[in-house]
matplotlib code that plots the C-alpha trace (Angstrom):
import matplotlib.pyplot as plt

x = [0.0, 1.2, 2.0, 0.7, 2.0, -1.3, -2.4, -6.0, -5.6, -3.5, -7.0, -9.1, -7.4, -6.9, -9.9, -12.4, -14.9, -16.9, -18.3, -21.2, -20.0, -19.9, -16.9, -15.8, -16.2, -13.2, -12.3, -13.0, -10.4, -7.9, -8.1, -7.6, -5.0, -3.3, -3.1, -3.8, -7.6, -5.8, -3.5, -6.5, -8.6, -5.6, -5.4, -9.3, -9.1, -6.6, -9.0, -12.0, -9.9, -9.1, -12.8, -12.5, -14.4, -17.8, -18.6, -21.7, -23.3, -26.2, -24.7, -21.2, -18.4, -18.9, -16.5, -16.7, -15.9, -12.2, -12.4, -9.1, -11.0, -11.2, -7.4, -6.4, -9.0, -7.5, -3.6, -4.9, -6.6, -3.7, -1.3, -3.6, -3.8, 0.1, 0.4, -2.9, -0.5, -0.1, -3.6, -1.7, 0.4, -2.7, -4.7, -2.2, -2.4, -6.1, -5.9, -3.6, -5.5, -9.0, -7.2, -5.7, -9.0, -11.4, -12.2, -12.4, -14.9, -17.0, -17.6, -19.3, -21.3, -24.9, -28.2, -29.5, -25.8, -25.9, -29.4, -27.9, -25.1, -27.6, -29.5, -26.6, -25.6, -29.2, -29.4, -25.6, -27.0, -30.4, -27.9, -25.7, -28.8, -31.0, -31.5, -29.7, -26.4, -25.2, -22.2, -23.2, -20.2, -22.2, -23.2, -19.6, -18.4, -21.4, -20.7, -16.9, -17.5, -20.5, -18.4, -16.1, -18.8, -18.8, -15.0, -14.0, -10.9, -11.3, -8.1, -9.0, -12.6, -10.8, -8.3, -11.0, -13.4, -10.5, -9.9, -13.3, -12.9, -9.6, -11.0, -13.7, -11.2, -9.1, -12.1, -12.4, -16.2, -16.9, -15.8, -14.8, -15.9, -18.6, -17.2, -14.8, -17.8, -19.8, -16.1, -16.0, -19.9, -19.4, -16.6, -18.7, -21.8, -19.9, -17.8, -21.1, -22.6, -19.4, -20.0, -23.4, -22.8, -20.1, -17.4, -14.9, -11.8, -13.6, -14.8, -11.1, -9.9, -12.5, -11.8, -7.9, -9.0, -11.0, -9.0, -6.2, -8.4, -7.9, -4.4, -6.0, -8.6, -9.4, -8.7, -10.0, -8.2, -10.8, -9.7, -6.6, -5.9, -7.0, -4.8, -2.0, -2.9, -3.1, 0.4, 2.0, -0.5, 1.1, 4.3, 4.0]
y = [0.1, 3.4, 5.6, 9.1, 11.7, 11.6, 9.4, 10.1, 9.8, 6.6, 5.3, 6.3, 4.6, 1.8, 0.5, -0.3, 2.7, 3.4, 6.8, 7.7, 5.9, 7.4, 7.7, 7.6, 10.9, 12.9, 11.6, 8.2, 8.6, 10.4, 7.4, 4.9, 6.5, 7.5, 11.0, 14.5, 16.0, 18.6, 17.0, 15.2, 18.3, 19.6, 16.5, 16.6, 20.1, 19.0, 16.0, 18.2, 20.7, 17.6, 16.9, 13.7, 14.2, 15.7, 17.0, 18.6, 18.9, 16.8, 13.8, 13.5, 13.2, 10.9, 9.8, 11.3, 9.9, 10.5, 13.7, 15.5, 18.6, 20.4, 20.1, 21.3, 23.9, 25.2, 25.0, 26.7, 29.8, 30.5, 30.4, 32.9, 35.2, 35.2, 35.5, 35.8, 35.4, 31.9, 31.0, 31.0, 27.9, 26.1, 27.2, 25.7, 22.6, 22.4, 22.9, 20.2, 17.7, 18.4, 18.0, 14.9, 13.0, 14.8, 11.8, 9.2, 11.6, 12.6, 8.8, 8.0, 11.0, 9.8, 11.1, 13.2, 14.9, 15.8, 17.4, 19.3, 20.4, 21.9, 23.6, 25.0, 26.6, 28.0, 29.7, 31.3, 32.8, 34.1, 35.9, 37.4, 38.6, 39.6, 43.0, 43.9, 41.4, 39.1, 36.9, 33.4, 32.2, 30.0, 28.2, 28.4, 26.4, 24.0, 23.2, 21.9, 20.0, 18.5, 17.4, 15.4, 14.5, 10.6, 10.3, 8.0, 9.9, 11.7, 13.5, 14.6, 15.8, 17.4, 19.4, 20.7, 21.8, 23.7, 25.6, 27.3, 28.0, 29.7, 31.4, 33.1, 33.9, 36.2, 37.5, 36.4, 35.6, 39.1, 41.3, 41.1, 42.5, 41.5, 40.1, 38.0, 36.5, 35.8, 34.2, 32.0, 30.8, 29.9, 27.8, 26.3, 25.9, 24.3, 21.7, 20.8, 20.2, 18.1, 15.9, 15.2, 14.3, 11.9, 14.0, 13.6, 14.6, 17.9, 18.6, 17.8, 20.8, 23.0, 22.7, 22.8, 26.1, 27.7, 26.6, 29.1, 32.1, 33.3, 34.5, 36.6, 37.9, 41.6, 42.9, 45.7, 48.0, 48.1, 44.9, 45.0, 41.3, 40.4, 43.1, 41.6, 38.3, 39.8, 40.8, 37.2, 35.6, 38.3, 37.3, 33.6]
z = [0.4, -1.0, 2.1, 2.4, 4.8, 6.9, 9.8, 8.1, 4.5, 5.1, 7.2, 4.4, 2.0, 3.7, 5.5, 2.7, 2.8, 0.2, -1.0, 1.5, 4.2, 7.5, 9.4, 13.0, 15.2, 15.7, 19.1, 18.1, 14.8, 17.1, 19.2, 16.6, 14.6, 17.8, 17.3, 19.0, 17.9, 17.1, 14.6, 13.3, 12.7, 10.8, 8.7, 8.1, 7.0, 4.3, 3.4, 2.9, 0.9, -1.3, -1.4, 0.2, 3.4, 3.9, 7.6, 8.4, 12.0, 11.9, 9.6, 11.1, 8.4, 5.1, 2.8, -1.0, -4.2, -5.4, -7.6, -8.9, -9.7, -5.7, -5.1, -8.5, -8.6, -5.2, -6.3, -10.1, -8.5, -5.8, -8.7, -10.6, -7.3, -7.5, -11.5, -13.9, -16.8, -15.4, -17.3, -20.4, -19.4, -18.1, -21.1, -23.4, -21.6, -21.8, -25.5, -25.9, -23.6, -25.4, -28.7, -27.4, -26.2, -28.7, -30.9, -28.2, -26.4, -29.3, -29.9, -26.8, -27.0, -26.7, -29.1, -25.7, -25.6, -29.4, -28.7, -26.0, -28.0, -30.6, -27.9, -26.3, -29.9, -30.3, -26.8, -27.5, -30.5, -29.1, -26.6, -29.3, -31.4, -28.7, -27.2, -25.0, -26.2, -23.7, -23.4, -23.8, -21.6, -19.6, -22.9, -24.0, -20.8, -20.6, -24.6, -24.3, -21.1, -22.5, -25.5, -23.0, -20.1, -21.3, -21.0, -18.5, -17.2, -14.3, -14.5, -17.7, -16.2, -13.4, -15.7, -17.9, -15.0, -13.5, -16.6, -16.5, -12.9, -14.2, -17.0, -15.0, -12.2, -14.6, -15.9, -19.4, -19.3, -18.5, -21.4, -25.4, -28.3, -30.7, -33.7, -31.7, -30.2, -33.6, -34.8, -31.6, -32.2, -35.7, -35.0, -32.0, -34.5, -37.6, -35.1, -33.5, -36.6, -37.8, -34.7, -35.4, -38.8, -37.4, -39.4, -36.4, -38.1, -39.5, -35.8, -34.6, -36.8, -35.9, -32.7, -32.8, -34.9, -32.1, -29.0, -30.9, -31.1, -27.7, -28.4, -31.3, -28.3, -28.5, -24.9, -22.8, -21.0, -18.3, -17.0, -15.6, -15.3, -18.5, -20.0, -17.8, -19.3, -22.9, -22.2, -21.5, -24.4, -26.9, -26.0, -26.8]

ax = plt.figure().add_subplot(projection="3d")
ax.plot(x, y, z, "-o")
ax.set_aspect("equal")
plt.show()
């Protein structure tokens, strides 16, 4: 068994607990692990940050399913708080991951998923062509995550979900010009049409071209974080 630098994590990993199982109380756990309640509470906070344990007043502590996303999100957002231009590096990683897993992910999509993609395209155009114009950010996020939702790889899923948390953290969901959005959603529409028609190579090429658009995105001087990010992107 792999040894972890935490009595609590070793205990959770090695005692056959399943998702939703109730854990012993803090005093009971401390006694079983041979550590103080203070040290256990410190380890418990780490487990909560990792999304491994849910603690509630009436139901006690329960084990959660293993998920790569919570700890990755916390680490990524801390990095962006130090330096927003780090988003460029993470964005490049995300783009390569989407490209690498695109065919595998799309082959697993079900008819209901494809219908949802079509609905998201429709909703996005309604926002862009409405009065007032609205930025279809939620549709953007959902569209990409829907394409990859059937992929059975929790590390890829966590990485892709964390990207959108970072995207919002640096303010890229809040501004841009209209012509850029039209270009983005034209790519989205063509990509979804290719997916539905089973033209996966065409869909892949459209994805690759689309994810490169952020390097040509018009920036706003009214958004300091995004302007700083733009400098880093421009230098790449």
